[in-house]
C-alpha positions in Angstrom: 14.7 28.5 -12.6 11.4 27.3 -14.0 8.3 29.6 -14.0 5.3 28.6 -11.7 2.2 28.2 -14.1 -0.7 30.0 -12.3 -3.0 28.2 -14.6 -3.9 27.5 -18.2 -1.3 28.8 -20.9 -2.4 30.9 -23.8 -0.7 31.1 -27.0 -1.0 34.9 -26.8 -1.7 37.0 -30.2 -2.7 40.7 -30.3 -5.2 41.9 -32.2 -4.9 45.7 -33.3 -8.3 47.6 -33.6 -8.3 51.1 -34.8 -10.1 53.4 -32.7 -11.2 57.5 -32.9 -9.6 59.2 -29.7 -13.0 59.7 -28.4 -13.8 56.0 -28.8 -10.7 55.1 -27.2 -11.7 57.5 -24.2 -15.0 55.4 -23.9 -13.2 52.3 -23.9 -10.9 53.1 -21.4 -13.9 54.9 -19.1 -15.9 51.8 -19.4 -13.1 49.4 -18.6 -12.2 51.5 -15.8 -16.0 51.6 -14.5 -15.7 47.9 -14.8 -12.6 47.9 -12.8 -11.1 46.2 -15.3 -8.0 46.4 -17.7 -8.7 47.4 -21.4 -7.8 44.5 -22.8 -9.6 42.3 -20.0 -12.5 44.2 -20.8 -12.3 44.3 -24.6 -11.9 40.5 -24.3 -14.9 39.9 -22.5 -17.1 42.3 -24.8 -15.8 40.3 -27.6 -16.5 37.1 -26.5 -19.9 38.3 -25.9 -19.8 38.2 -21.8 -21.5 40.8 -19.7 -19.1 43.2 -18.1 -20.9 44.1 -14.8 -19.3 47.3 -13.5 -18.4 48.2 -9.8 -20.9 50.6 -7.9 -20.1 54.2 -8.4 -19.4 54.9 -5.0 -21.1 58.7 -5.3 -24.4 57.2 -6.3 -24.4 54.7 -3.5 -23.9 57.5 -0.7 -26.9 59.5 -2.7 -28.9 55.8 -2.1 -28.0 56.1 1.6 -28.9 59.6 1.8 -31.9 59.2 0.8 -32.7 56.0 2.6 -32.1 58.4 5.6 -34.7 60.8 4.5 -37.5 58.1 4.0 -36.6 57.0 7.2 -36.9 60.3 9.3 -40.4 61.4 7.0 -41.6 57.7 8.0 -40.8 58.2 11.5 -42.8 61.5 11.1 -46.1 59.7 9.4 -46.0 57.2 12.4 -45.9 59.4 15.4 -48.7 61.3 13.9 -50.5 58.1 13.1 -50.3 57.2 16.8 -51.8 60.3 17.8 -48.7 61.2 19.8 -48.9 64.5 21.5 -45.7 66.0 19.6 -47.8 66.2 16.2 -50.9 67.3 17.4 -50.2 70.8 15.6 -50.0 68.8 12.3 -53.0 69.5 10.4 -54.0 67.0 7.1 -52.2 69.5 5.0 -48.7 68.6 6.4 -49.6 65.0 6.4 -50.4 65.3 2.7 -47.1 67.0 2.4 -45.2 64.3 3.9 -47.2 61.6 1.8 -45.8 63.7 -1.4 -42.5 64.3 0.2 -42.1 60.4 0.4 -43.5 59.8 -3.1 -40.7 62.5 -4.7 -38.2 60.5 -2.4 -39.3 57.2 -3.9 -38.6 58.9 -7.4 -35.6 60.3 -6.6 -34.5 56.8 -5.6 -35.8 55.1 -8.8 -33.6 57.7 -10.8 -30.8 57.0 -9.1 -30.9 53.0 -9.4 -31.6 53.5 -12.9 -28.6 55.3 -13.4 -26.5 52.5 -12.0 -28.1 50.0 -12.9 -29.3 50.0 -16.4 -27.0 49.8 -19.5 -26.5 53.2 -20.9 -28.2 52.3 -24.2 -31.7 51.7 -22.4 -31.2 55.3 -20.3 
């Protein structure tokens, strides 16, 4: 029986790299975050390739929740601007509080995006 070739073959060589236990844990964590094996992750890093991680599902859920909050707040502001009778009781202080909440929510989105997108060294 002959093996089917799946692409170019490599003469595989193994490199031994001593690391401390905390370094090993961090390398494994980063490889898992990039959805790669440790060997593939180290190969990419060693050859200078950019290792892109997969987005953390919890962070994506946070962004979706924040986006929903912005949509609801925007809807309230739109009702007030159209002089809808349901918003006649809203005074200027309520609208200012709404605008403040919109700004705070935008800041929250930026904070979440920074944790997802920016490399660890730049945080």
